[in-house]
Backbone bond lengths (Angstrom), bond angles and torsions (degrees), N, CA, C in turn:
res aa  C-N    CA-C-N  psi(-1)  N-CA   C-N-CA  omega(-1)  CA-C   N-CA-C  phi
1 M - - - 1.459 - - 1.525 108.93 -
2 D 1.341 116.36 133.40 1.461 120.23 -173.73 1.526 111.39 -100.94
3 G 1.322 115.85 145.15 1.446 122.39 170.74 1.507 115.66 59.31
4 M 1.303 118.56 40.07 1.466 121.71 -179.87 1.524 111.13 -82.89
5 R 1.323 115.00 154.98 1.461 122.54 169.09 1.523 106.08 -98.82
6 I 1.341 116.08 117.92 1.460 121.31 -171.99 1.529 108.97 -126.78
7 A 1.329 116.33 124.97 1.462 121.29 177.18 1.521 109.69 -91.34
8 V 1.331 116.06 140.17 1.462 121.23 -177.99 1.523 109.62 -134.31
9 T 1.332 117.16 124.53 1.459 120.44 168.48 1.529 107.84 -92.63
10 G 1.323 116.11 153.30 1.466 119.12 -177.47 1.515 111.48 70.27
11 S 1.328 117.41 26.64 1.470 120.65 -175.05 1.523 112.99 -71.74
12 S 1.338 118.18 -9.98 1.462 120.06 175.93 1.522 111.66 -98.85
13 G 1.329 116.97 -0.73 1.455 120.89 179.02 1.516 112.16 -83.17
14 L 1.314 115.94 -179.11 1.467 122.20 -176.22 1.525 111.70 -56.74
15 I 1.323 117.37 -54.91 1.463 121.26 -176.61 1.525 110.81 -77.75
16 G 1.330 116.86 -40.48 1.453 120.32 -178.64 1.513 113.28 -61.65
17 T 1.332 116.90 -39.70 1.464 120.67 178.41 1.520 111.02 -62.51
18 A 1.327 116.09 -44.91 1.468 120.33 -179.72 1.525 111.19 -66.74
19 L 1.339 117.05 -39.17 1.457 120.53 179.36 1.524 110.87 -65.26
20 A 1.331 116.96 -46.90 1.464 120.40 -179.64 1.523 110.78 -60.69
21 R 1.326 117.09 -40.86 1.468 120.95 179.29 1.523 110.50 -63.12
22 S 1.323 116.60 -43.12 1.460 120.73 -179.43 1.527 111.35 -65.45
23 L 1.330 117.01 -43.53 1.462 120.72 -179.85 1.528 111.72 -64.48
24 R 1.315 116.45 -44.45 1.468 119.89 -179.39 1.522 111.13 -64.98
25 A 1.320 116.36 -35.18 1.466 119.74 179.53 1.518 111.60 -62.70
26 D 1.323 116.95 -25.26 1.462 121.27 179.18 1.524 112.71 -99.63
27 G 1.324 116.90 13.97 1.453 120.69 172.26 1.512 116.16 88.66
28 H 1.342 118.04 10.33 1.458 120.16 177.24 1.529 110.45 -85.38
29 E 1.310 116.12 151.69 1.462 121.49 175.71 1.523 108.44 -92.16
30 V 1.323 116.88 121.73 1.460 121.45 -178.82 1.522 109.31 -104.62
31 V 1.316 115.50 125.55 1.458 122.57 177.73 1.532 107.61 -105.44
32 S 1.318 116.71 119.72 1.463 121.04 -177.52 1.519 110.46 -95.55
33 L 1.333 117.12 132.85 1.457 120.84 173.37 1.520 108.39 -86.75
34 V 1.342 115.94 125.06 1.463 122.07 -173.70 1.524 109.86 -124.36
35 R 1.334 115.99 152.91 1.470 121.06 -177.47 1.522 110.61 -97.23
36 R 1.306 116.26 48.26 1.464 124.73 177.10 1.522 106.26 -159.15
37 A 1.325 116.00 -178.99 1.463 119.11 177.93 1.526 109.76 -65.80
38 A 1.339 116.05 133.77 1.466 120.35 178.70 1.522 109.66 -64.62
39 R 1.343 116.10 141.25 1.463 121.16 -177.78 1.515 113.52 -108.87
40 S 1.338 116.15 -6.31 1.457 120.25 179.98 1.520 108.81 -159.29
41 A 1.330 116.21 175.59 1.463 120.98 178.13 1.513 111.68 -69.71
42 E 1.337 117.38 -10.49 1.459 121.50 179.09 1.524 111.84 -95.05
43 E 1.318 117.17 13.12 1.460 121.79 176.81 1.528 110.15 -131.84
44 V 1.321 115.69 146.54 1.458 123.40 176.42 1.524 107.63 -131.68
45 T 1.317 116.06 131.17 1.461 120.29 179.54 1.530 110.88 -78.94
46 W 1.338 114.83 137.37 1.456 119.22 172.64 1.515 109.88 -149.83
47 D 1.316 115.99 160.55 1.463 122.78 177.15 1.527 106.34 -140.04
48 P 1.344 117.53 94.51 1.473 119.78 -173.91 1.521 113.73 -60.93
49 E 1.331 117.55 -36.48 1.461 119.06 -179.33 1.525 111.63 -65.11
50 R 1.340 116.79 -35.69 1.469 120.77 177.70 1.524 111.22 -89.38
51 Q 1.325 116.83 0.39 1.463 123.42 -179.08 1.524 111.81 55.93
52 Y 1.349 113.88 43.48 1.467 119.92 179.19 1.524 110.20 -112.79
53 V 1.310 116.54 134.11 1.465 123.06 172.21 1.520 107.89 -137.25
54 D 1.318 117.11 133.00 1.466 120.81 172.77 1.525 107.08 -74.36
55 A 1.320 115.41 85.90 1.465 120.79 -172.59 1.525 112.37 -60.14
56 D 1.336 118.10 -29.42 1.468 120.22 179.80 1.527 110.97 -58.93
57 G 1.325 115.89 -30.74 1.461 119.56 -179.21 1.518 113.41 -71.10
58 L 1.340 116.63 -15.62 1.460 120.73 178.79 1.526 112.39 -88.72
59 A 1.337 116.38 -6.46 1.465 120.08 -178.94 1.528 110.19 -58.25
60 G 1.310 115.99 133.92 1.460 121.06 179.73 1.515 114.16 88.99
61 C 1.339 117.00 -6.44 1.471 119.13 177.94 1.530 108.92 -76.70
62 E 1.305 116.10 131.59 1.461 121.30 176.89 1.524 112.21 -90.05
63 A 1.336 116.07 -16.81 1.468 120.53 179.14 1.519 108.66 -149.42
64 V 1.324 115.23 148.35 1.459 122.40 172.70 1.522 107.40 -127.09
65 V 1.331 116.01 129.11 1.461 121.31 177.34 1.522 107.09 -115.98
66 H 1.303 116.02 117.02 1.465 122.03 -173.73 1.528 109.64 -107.07
67 L 1.340 116.04 107.83 1.463 121.47 -174.68 1.524 113.67 -120.28
68 A 1.322 118.39 -2.53 1.463 121.11 -172.43 1.525 112.09 -71.80
69 G 1.328 115.33 148.11 1.465 121.27 176.59 1.515 110.32 165.95
70 A 1.319 117.14 146.39 1.464 121.32 179.18 1.524 110.29 -62.61
71 G 1.332 116.36 143.62 1.460 121.48 -177.54 1.519 112.70 -63.76
72 I 1.337 116.23 131.79 1.467 120.99 -179.38 1.526 111.12 -65.45
73 G 1.338 116.37 -42.82 1.459 119.72 -174.55 1.515 113.91 -105.61
74 D 1.327 117.55 20.20 1.461 120.06 -176.30 1.518 112.83 -71.23
75 R 1.328 116.75 -27.46 1.468 119.55 -178.67 1.531 109.56 -159.81
76 R 1.317 115.01 170.69 1.466 120.71 177.33 1.531 109.22 -61.48
77 W 1.329 116.46 145.12 1.459 120.44 -176.02 1.529 111.88 -83.75
78 S 1.311 116.58 93.62 1.462 120.87 167.85 1.525 107.23 -82.73
79 A 1.308 116.73 170.06 1.466 119.67 176.70 1.522 110.37 -60.00
80 A 1.340 116.32 -39.28 1.464 120.62 -179.54 1.530 111.26 -66.29
81 Y 1.348 116.04 -40.20 1.462 117.23 -177.90 1.531 111.35 -74.23
82 K 1.313 117.96 -33.16 1.457 119.98 174.78 1.531 110.25 -61.81
83 K 1.316 116.04 -38.25 1.470 119.53 176.58 1.537 109.82 -64.08
84 K 1.321 116.46 -39.14 1.466 119.91 179.71 1.530 110.68 -65.60
85 I 1.335 116.90 -41.97 1.461 121.02 177.70 1.527 110.00 -58.54
86 R 1.314 115.45 -47.00 1.463 120.20 -178.10 1.524 111.36 -68.19
87 D 1.333 117.31 -51.87 1.469 120.49 -174.65 1.522 112.29 -64.33
88 S 1.334 116.90 -38.44 1.466 119.65 -177.97 1.521 111.05 -62.80
89 R 1.319 116.68 -28.46 1.467 120.76 179.71 1.529 111.86 -89.37
90 V 1.320 116.19 -51.10 1.465 119.76 -173.99 1.531 111.07 -70.42
91 L 1.326 117.82 -49.72 1.458 120.39 -178.99 1.527 111.09 -67.08
92 G 1.339 116.43 -39.93 1.460 119.82 179.20 1.514 112.16 -63.80
93 T 1.332 116.57 -42.65 1.464 120.41 179.58 1.523 111.00 -66.13
94 A 1.316 116.61 -41.66 1.462 119.80 178.09 1.521 110.96 -60.90
95 A 1.334 116.61 -41.11 1.465 120.31 179.79 1.520 111.37 -63.50
96 I 1.316 116.59 -44.38 1.465 120.89 179.67 1.519 110.47 -65.37
97 A 1.328 116.70 -45.57 1.464 120.65 -177.46 1.522 111.28 -63.03
98 E 1.327 116.47 -40.52 1.463 119.71 179.79 1.522 111.05 -69.13
99 A 1.341 117.22 -38.04 1.462 120.41 177.64 1.524 110.84 -64.31
100 V 1.319 116.27 -43.22 1.463 121.35 178.77 1.537 110.29 -61.83
101 A 1.328 115.97 -43.77 1.462 120.61 -178.02 1.519 112.59 -67.28
102 S 1.350 117.03 -24.53 1.469 120.68 -176.60 1.522 113.55 -79.98
103 L 1.319 118.04 -13.27 1.458 120.94 -175.26 1.522 111.51 -73.41
104 D 1.325 115.59 142.91 1.462 119.84 175.78 1.521 110.92 -61.87
105 V 1.332 114.91 -40.47 1.465 121.05 175.25 1.527 106.74 -121.87
106 P 1.318 117.59 93.43 1.470 119.92 -176.83 1.521 111.25 -72.55
107 P 1.338 117.40 162.62 1.467 120.08 175.49 1.514 111.20 -63.84
108 K 1.312 115.65 159.96 1.461 120.13 -180.00 1.523 112.18 -72.16
109 V 1.328 115.47 -27.66 1.461 118.30 -174.85 1.518 110.95 -149.17
110 L 1.323 115.55 142.81 1.455 123.50 169.04 1.523 107.25 -116.94
111 V 1.328 116.02 115.68 1.463 121.06 173.55 1.520 106.35 -98.40
112 S 1.304 116.14 109.71 1.459 121.38 -174.41 1.514 110.33 -107.86
113 G 1.312 115.69 127.53 1.451 120.67 -178.75 1.524 112.40 -61.65
114 S 1.304 115.66 145.22 1.458 123.61 172.47 1.522 105.88 -151.96
115 A 1.308 118.28 -165.50 1.463 120.26 -175.86 1.519 110.86 -153.77
116 I 1.321 115.35 156.52 1.461 119.31 176.74 1.521 111.27 -70.85
117 G 1.338 116.50 -4.55 1.453 120.15 170.26 1.518 111.81 -57.88
118 F 1.322 116.97 -16.88 1.460 123.51 175.36 1.531 111.26 -52.10
119 Y 1.335 117.13 -36.43 1.465 121.32 -172.47 1.525 113.54 -85.55
120 G 1.330 117.46 -10.48 1.453 119.58 -176.82 1.521 111.12 67.32
121 D 1.323 116.52 -159.88 1.467 122.14 -179.73 1.529 108.75 -80.36
122 T 1.332 116.71 112.90 1.468 120.37 -178.30 1.522 112.70 -99.61
123 G 1.333 117.41 0.11 1.461 119.94 -179.10 1.520 110.88 59.76
124 E 1.333 117.13 -131.27 1.460 120.91 178.36 1.533 112.00 -91.22
125 R 1.317 116.93 0.29 1.462 121.60 -177.64 1.520 110.39 -78.93
126 A 1.331 116.25 125.19 1.466 120.93 177.01 1.523 109.48 -79.96
127 V 1.334 116.53 139.54 1.467 120.97 -179.63 1.522 109.59 -130.47
128 D 1.343 115.07 148.99 1.455 120.08 171.89 1.523 108.34 -121.35
129 E 1.322 117.31 -165.42 1.462 121.27 -172.07 1.529 114.01 -66.78
130 D 1.325 117.95 -14.06 1.460 120.89 179.24 1.525 113.17 -83.29
131 A 1.334 117.09 -9.02 1.464 120.50 -177.32 1.527 110.44 -70.67
132 P 1.331 117.52 147.01 1.473 121.15 178.68 1.521 110.84 -75.30
133 P 1.325 117.65 166.22 1.463 119.58 177.20 1.516 111.73 -67.34
134 G 1.327 115.27 153.48 1.443 120.48 176.92 1.522 110.98 -84.22
135 V 1.325 115.24 -165.01 1.465 122.15 -178.02 1.521 108.89 -116.56
136 G 1.321 117.30 137.69 1.449 120.57 177.23 1.514 112.10 130.58
137 F 1.309 115.33 -176.83 1.466 121.13 -175.32 1.522 112.51 -63.43
138 L 1.331 117.57 -53.86 1.467 119.33 -176.37 1.529 112.95 -64.74
139 P 1.338 119.75 -44.35 1.466 117.86 175.39 1.524 112.95 -57.29
140 S 1.328 117.05 -40.47 1.466 119.56 -178.92 1.524 110.64 -66.43
141 V 1.338 116.69 -38.24 1.467 120.06 176.71 1.522 110.26 -63.33
142 C 1.326 116.78 -44.74 1.467 120.54 -178.73 1.523 111.95 -62.25
143 V 1.325 116.56 -39.63 1.468 120.11 178.41 1.530 110.08 -62.03
144 E 1.330 117.39 -48.74 1.467 121.08 179.22 1.525 111.29 -64.40
145 W 1.313 115.96 -38.70 1.469 123.69 -179.84 1.534 110.09 -57.13
146 E 1.319 115.50 -48.58 1.462 119.54 -179.11 1.530 111.59 -72.51
147 E 1.328 117.12 -38.33 1.456 120.03 179.76 1.525 111.76 -63.55
148 A 1.337 116.73 -27.94 1.466 120.62 -178.03 1.525 112.89 -65.76
149 A 1.325 117.54 -16.17 1.468 120.98 179.82 1.527 112.86 -83.61
150 A 1.331 117.36 3.62 1.467 121.74 -175.69 1.525 114.09 -53.18
151 P 1.354 120.64 -40.04 1.474 118.64 -179.70 1.526 113.49 -57.05
152 A 1.319 117.54 -38.05 1.468 120.47 178.18 1.521 110.51 -68.14
153 Q 1.319 116.51 -44.16 1.462 120.51 178.60 1.529 110.95 -61.58
154 D 1.333 116.06 -42.75 1.462 120.37 -179.34 1.527 111.34 -65.14
155 A 1.338 116.70 -26.98 1.465 121.40 179.03 1.522 111.89 -83.29
156 G 1.338 117.06 1.39 1.456 120.87 177.53 1.512 115.13 87.23
157 V 1.332 116.97 11.73 1.466 120.53 178.42 1.534 108.87 -82.21
158 R 1.313 116.43 127.24 1.474 119.77 175.18 1.525 108.47 -59.38
159 T 1.312 115.95 120.57 1.466 120.94 -175.08 1.518 109.46 -120.74
160 V 1.321 115.61 126.92 1.458 122.12 -178.69 1.524 108.87 -120.11
161 F 1.324 116.69 133.12 1.463 121.09 177.83 1.524 108.69 -102.32
162 A 1.317 115.72 111.68 1.463 121.50 -177.80 1.526 109.06 -85.36
163 R 1.336 116.27 92.96 1.466 121.12 179.91 1.524 109.14 -80.73
164 T 1.320 114.38 93.22 1.463 121.39 -171.84 1.527 112.00 -86.43
165 G 1.339 115.19 142.48 1.455 121.36 175.00 1.519 110.91 -92.20
166 L 1.320 117.18 -152.28 1.465 122.43 179.52 1.533 109.06 -81.90
167 V 1.328 115.87 114.99 1.462 120.93 -176.61 1.525 109.53 -83.17
168 V 1.329 115.84 124.37 1.463 120.75 -179.61 1.524 107.87 -83.95
169 A 1.330 115.71 100.87 1.461 122.27 -177.62 1.514 109.16 -142.54
170 R 1.312 115.27 145.44 1.459 120.32 -179.60 1.532 111.90 -82.87
171 E 1.347 116.48 -23.73 1.458 120.53 -169.63 1.518 114.54 -84.98
172 G 1.331 118.84 -14.03 1.454 118.58 -176.79 1.508 111.79 177.70
173 G 1.335 115.82 -170.86 1.449 120.81 -177.28 1.515 111.28 70.93
174 A 1.320 115.79 -169.51 1.465 120.45 -178.42 1.522 111.56 -60.01
175 W 1.341 116.69 -42.24 1.458 119.51 -177.16 1.525 111.75 -70.05
176 G 1.318 116.42 -28.18 1.459 119.31 177.47 1.516 112.28 -62.15
177 R 1.342 116.71 -25.15 1.469 120.66 176.63 1.523 111.79 -84.65
178 L 1.344 115.66 -24.98 1.462 118.95 -178.24 1.524 112.38 -75.34
179 F 1.332 116.76 -40.38 1.461 119.57 -173.53 1.530 113.63 -55.27
180 P 1.354 120.07 -48.52 1.478 118.67 179.74 1.524 112.78 -60.89
181 L 1.336 117.05 -38.01 1.463 119.94 179.99 1.522 111.24 -64.66
182 F 1.321 116.55 -45.88 1.463 119.73 -178.95 1.518 111.45 -69.60
183 R 1.320 117.69 -36.19 1.471 120.08 176.88 1.524 110.94 -61.11
184 A 1.337 115.66 -34.28 1.463 120.86 -179.25 1.525 112.57 -83.39
185 G 1.339 117.02 1.06 1.458 120.38 -178.82 1.511 113.36 76.65
186 L 1.343 116.35 19.39 1.464 120.67 -177.61 1.522 112.35 -108.26
187 G 1.330 117.19 8.13 1.461 120.48 -177.81 1.511 112.23 -77.93
188 G 1.320 115.46 155.39 1.458 120.50 177.77 1.512 110.40 -174.49
189 R 1.313 115.12 174.66 1.457 119.34 -177.75 1.523 110.29 -71.30
190 L 1.333 115.08 158.23 1.458 122.35 178.78 1.521 108.78 -108.93
191 G 1.299 116.58 122.14 1.458 120.54 -176.92 1.510 110.82 63.61
192 S 1.330 117.10 -135.97 1.461 121.00 -178.99 1.524 112.43 -71.95
193 G 1.350 116.20 -23.44 1.465 120.00 -175.94 1.511 113.34 79.93
194 R 1.325 117.55 -1.27 1.467 120.31 -177.85 1.534 112.78 -86.71
195 Q 1.333 116.67 -10.25 1.465 119.68 -178.40 1.532 110.36 -71.54
196 Y 1.334 114.90 139.86 1.463 120.10 -178.85 1.520 111.41 -80.39
197 W 1.324 114.72 138.62 1.457 122.76 173.76 1.527 107.63 -115.06
198 S 1.317 116.41 115.19 1.464 121.10 177.83 1.530 107.55 -89.92
199 F 1.301 115.55 100.23 1.471 122.08 -172.52 1.525 110.83 -99.96
200 I 1.325 115.49 167.80 1.457 122.07 169.77 1.522 108.12 -153.02
201 A 1.319 117.34 134.68 1.460 121.44 176.71 1.523 109.31 -64.59
202 M 1.321 117.39 144.33 1.463 120.49 178.74 1.527 111.13 -55.82
203 H 1.309 117.77 -41.69 1.466 122.03 177.69 1.533 110.33 -55.03
204 D 1.324 117.04 -46.97 1.461 120.88 -179.46 1.526 111.79 -71.46
205 Q 1.329 117.38 -32.62 1.468 120.73 177.00 1.529 110.62 -60.16
206 I 1.320 116.48 -46.51 1.463 120.17 -178.97 1.527 110.47 -69.48
207 A 1.312 116.46 -42.28 1.466 119.87 177.84 1.530 110.77 -61.95
208 A 1.337 117.13 -37.65 1.461 121.06 179.94 1.528 111.24 -68.28
209 L 1.330 117.56 -42.35 1.464 120.11 177.06 1.523 110.72 -59.80
210 R 1.316 117.12 -41.21 1.458 120.33 178.06 1.529 110.58 -67.65
211 H 1.305 116.65 -34.31 1.468 121.09 176.01 1.532 110.09 -63.74
212 L 1.334 117.34 -39.33 1.459 120.86 178.58 1.526 111.01 -64.90
213 I 1.322 116.70 -37.76 1.466 120.89 177.34 1.522 110.27 -63.24
214 D 1.309 116.61 -43.90 1.467 121.73 -170.01 1.523 114.64 -85.86
215 T 1.332 117.85 -21.72 1.467 120.65 -171.29 1.523 110.38 -94.19
216 E 1.319 116.01 101.64 1.463 121.56 -172.84 1.526 113.14 -67.16
217 S 1.314 117.83 -18.48 1.466 120.49 -178.95 1.525 112.69 -80.39
218 L 1.336 117.53 -9.83 1.461 120.50 -176.11 1.523 111.34 -96.22
219 S 1.320 115.74 130.54 1.455 122.56 170.49 1.523 107.05 -153.36
220 G 1.332 116.19 165.58 1.457 119.45 -177.35 1.521 111.44 77.02
221 P 1.333 118.13 -162.01 1.466 120.90 -175.01 1.522 113.08 -74.09
222 V 1.336 115.13 139.49 1.462 122.13 174.37 1.522 107.56 -138.73
223 N 1.327 116.82 122.44 1.467 120.59 178.42 1.520 110.42 -75.33
224 L 1.322 115.51 126.23 1.467 121.09 175.30 1.527 107.44 -104.32
225 T 1.319 114.84 83.56 1.462 123.06 179.82 1.521 108.00 -144.24
226 A 1.318 116.97 156.37 1.459 121.12 176.28 1.531 109.73 -67.64
227 P 1.327 117.55 158.25 1.477 120.80 -173.65 1.520 114.83 -65.30
228 R 1.352 117.17 -25.39 1.466 118.17 -177.05 1.532 110.15 -125.23
229 P 1.335 117.39 93.19 1.462 119.18 175.41 1.525 110.49 -58.59
230 V 1.320 115.67 149.75 1.465 120.49 -179.24 1.520 109.24 -125.16
231 T 1.325 115.87 161.27 1.457 119.81 178.17 1.519 110.15 -79.80
232 N 1.321 114.98 163.37 1.464 119.87 177.19 1.530 110.76 -60.85
233 R 1.316 116.77 -33.34 1.467 120.07 176.46 1.532 110.39 -63.43
234 E 1.352 116.90 -41.53 1.459 120.63 178.32 1.523 111.64 -67.80
235 V 1.327 116.64 -35.55 1.465 120.41 175.02 1.520 109.89 -61.41
236 T 1.326 115.63 -46.03 1.464 121.06 179.61 1.526 110.95 -58.40
237 E 1.319 116.77 -45.47 1.471 120.81 179.57 1.522 110.92 -64.63
238 A 1.337 117.57 -40.41 1.466 121.00 -179.97 1.526 111.04 -65.65
239 M 1.312 117.40 -43.34 1.466 120.48 178.64 1.524 110.41 -61.52
240 G 1.322 117.01 -41.44 1.455 120.57 177.94 1.521 111.72 -63.20
241 R 1.349 116.91 -43.08 1.476 120.25 179.40 1.520 112.06 -63.42
242 V 1.315 116.30 -49.76 1.459 120.16 -174.29 1.527 111.36 -68.50
243 L 1.332 116.80 -40.88 1.459 120.68 -178.32 1.527 112.70 -88.23
244 R 1.338 115.38 -7.02 1.467 121.30 179.21 1.523 111.33 55.72
245 R 1.317 113.18 51.61 1.456 120.63 178.96 1.529 108.80 -130.79
246 P 1.329 117.44 150.23 1.469 120.04 175.31 1.527 109.48 -70.47
247 T 1.322 115.65 153.73 1.470 120.21 178.36 1.525 109.13 -129.41
248 P 1.336 116.40 64.06 1.467 119.38 -172.05 1.522 114.72 -81.56
249 F 1.328 117.05 -14.16 1.457 118.70 -170.31 1.526 112.14 -93.66
250 A 1.324 114.37 154.51 1.460 121.71 173.45 1.518 107.40 -140.09
251 V 1.323 115.82 137.34 1.461 120.35 179.00 1.526 107.98 -99.33
252 P 1.319 118.77 114.40 1.470 120.49 -178.64 1.519 111.52 -60.84
253 A 1.320 115.53 148.59 1.461 120.49 178.97 1.525 111.15 -57.49
254 S 1.335 116.68 -37.53 1.468 120.14 -178.57 1.522 111.25 -63.40
255 A 1.348 116.69 -37.53 1.463 120.03 179.02 1.524 111.09 -68.96
256 L 1.334 116.19 -38.30 1.462 119.43 177.53 1.525 111.29 -64.37
257 R 1.329 116.02 -40.49 1.464 119.15 178.88 1.523 110.88 -63.78
258 L 1.336 116.04 -38.83 1.459 120.43 179.52 1.521 111.14 -67.95
259 A 1.331 116.74 -41.49 1.461 120.67 -175.93 1.526 112.86 -78.38
260 L 1.322 116.97 -36.80 1.462 120.74 -171.18 1.517 114.43 -105.81
261 G 1.323 117.35 -15.17 1.447 118.92 -177.54 1.517 111.20 65.88
262 E 1.329 117.23 -136.99 1.460 121.66 -176.13 1.518 112.76 -64.14
263 L 1.343 117.22 -26.18 1.461 121.11 177.27 1.525 111.67 -59.25
264 S 1.339 117.40 -26.91 1.463 121.02 -179.42 1.529 111.76 -61.72
265 V 1.339 117.17 -24.96 1.467 120.45 178.29 1.529 109.39 -61.03
266 D 1.327 116.14 -39.80 1.463 120.71 179.42 1.525 110.87 -72.24
267 V 1.334 117.42 -41.30 1.466 121.59 -178.73 1.527 111.23 -65.24
268 L 1.330 116.77 -40.17 1.460 121.31 -177.03 1.524 112.58 -89.29
269 G 1.324 117.23 -11.82 1.456 121.23 -179.28 1.517 111.96 -72.32
270 S 1.316 115.61 159.46 1.465 122.19 -176.24 1.518 109.34 -115.16
271 Q 1.331 116.20 126.04 1.460 121.03 178.08 1.527 109.26 -131.56
272 R 1.309 114.76 110.62 1.463 121.25 -176.70 1.532 108.26 -110.06
273 A 1.335 115.04 76.33 1.463 121.18 -174.98 1.525 110.96 -96.39
274 L 1.316 115.69 138.07 1.467 122.23 -177.88 1.532 110.74 -112.37
275 P 1.330 118.64 142.18 1.468 122.49 -176.76 1.530 112.51 -89.05
276 R 1.316 116.96 56.28 1.463 120.17 -173.98 1.526 112.53 -58.08
277 R 1.316 117.23 -50.97 1.465 119.91 -175.04 1.527 111.62 -68.01
278 L 1.311 116.73 -34.87 1.462 120.50 178.55 1.525 110.14 -63.41
279 E 1.335 116.96 -46.22 1.460 120.21 -179.52 1.521 111.60 -69.08
280 E 1.330 117.13 -39.37 1.459 119.89 179.65 1.527 112.21 -64.29
281 S 1.329 116.66 -24.95 1.465 120.40 179.93 1.519 112.71 -84.77
282 G 1.335 116.48 1.30 1.456 120.47 175.24 1.507 115.51 99.56
283 F 1.336 118.22 7.27 1.469 120.17 179.92 1.528 110.16 -72.95
284 S 1.322 115.96 138.43 1.468 122.07 178.74 1.528 109.44 -117.79
285 F 1.320 116.32 126.33 1.464 121.56 -179.97 1.520 110.93 -79.27
286 A 1.325 116.49 133.00 1.460 120.98 175.30 1.527 110.92 -79.96
287 F 1.344 116.06 -31.61 1.475 120.93 -175.99 1.529 109.44 -133.48
288 P 1.329 117.15 73.59 1.465 120.05 -174.57 1.524 114.64 -77.06
289 E 1.335 118.09 -20.37 1.466 121.02 -176.90 1.528 110.65 -101.31
290 I 1.321 116.75 152.29 1.462 121.15 -173.70 1.532 111.88 -63.06
291 D 1.328 119.19 -41.17 1.465 120.14 178.96 1.522 110.58 -60.70
292 D 1.336 116.33 -42.93 1.460 120.45 -179.87 1.523 111.29 -65.09
293 A 1.331 116.55 -39.08 1.461 120.60 -179.99 1.524 111.08 -64.76
294 V 1.337 116.88 -39.65 1.465 120.65 178.75 1.532 110.07 -67.21
295 R 1.332 116.50 -43.59 1.467 119.34 177.54 1.525 111.07 -61.61
296 A 1.330 116.52 -40.84 1.464 120.48 179.73 1.528 110.76 -61.85
297 A 1.324 117.05 -36.50 1.468 120.73 178.90 1.520 110.96 -64.81
298 L 1.302 116.59 -32.37 1.466 120.57 179.70 1.523 112.18 -75.64
299 H 1.321 116.03 -32.37 1.485 119.87 -176.36 1.514 112.89 -100.10
300 R 1.329 118.18 -13.99 1.452 124.69 175.34 1.519 114.64 51.01
301 P 1.318 119.69 60.10 1.472 119.77 174.27 1.524 109.56 -67.77
302 E 1.317 116.60 143.09 1.455 120.40 -179.10 1.521 111.20 -83.82
303 P 1.337 118.65 126.09 1.471 119.95 175.79 1.532 109.47 -69.69
304 R 1.312 116.32 138.55 1.466 121.07 178.31 1.511 109.11 -133.09
């Protein structure tokens, strides 16, 4: 679709920045939701905690991409921070969905962020979008997160839940912390290394989000992960190969639990998620293998 007006929350974050850049490069108008007074027609004021959105600013948008939310791994999980993780997603999504539903002419599609954390620890079992939610804090957050979009769905807006895996990017996220360690020769497996990491190259993440916007047959949950999840041990080996550094170290599970607290459950957990619906809809991965995804992060090709 050419020349669309597309609203994006989280447009200053890792994925949002890359998405906005890609959309603008192709001639689309990107409207950023900001937590202050809007300064131009390309900004819309919102306050997710107060569930406020200046809905008038969304008028004329053909798509809304909702990516905002507190970082899962930004800090140790205190009770207060767990509440922030949950509220930033659930309240923010509800605010966006209600604003979208209130418009006389709503957007054609709402792409709402979610995560493969929905499935919990799957061990060696591969799961696709038909799998039920897992048990624990992150699965419960993901369930509420997706349910909060109900007002948009009830208003007839095509709603897609982008269940994103671990994005391989040099600029931020989990992988942004790995690159400096591996470059310094300090990288190694975490715990046993047998846990699956369902990754996706940043290039493919942005291309997939754009595919969700454009593909009218897609609604509901869609896993945004590469076709072949790999173990943490395989990630470690790939990082060593691509960066040409030794990977002699291993962080024991007990040390991770001590350092990270409850967050260690997510780091040591195994999620083997497959992108069945994405592939069935005709999406083609540019970097389906872990070595290619790591190389792509170093060279930063622009998704188009």
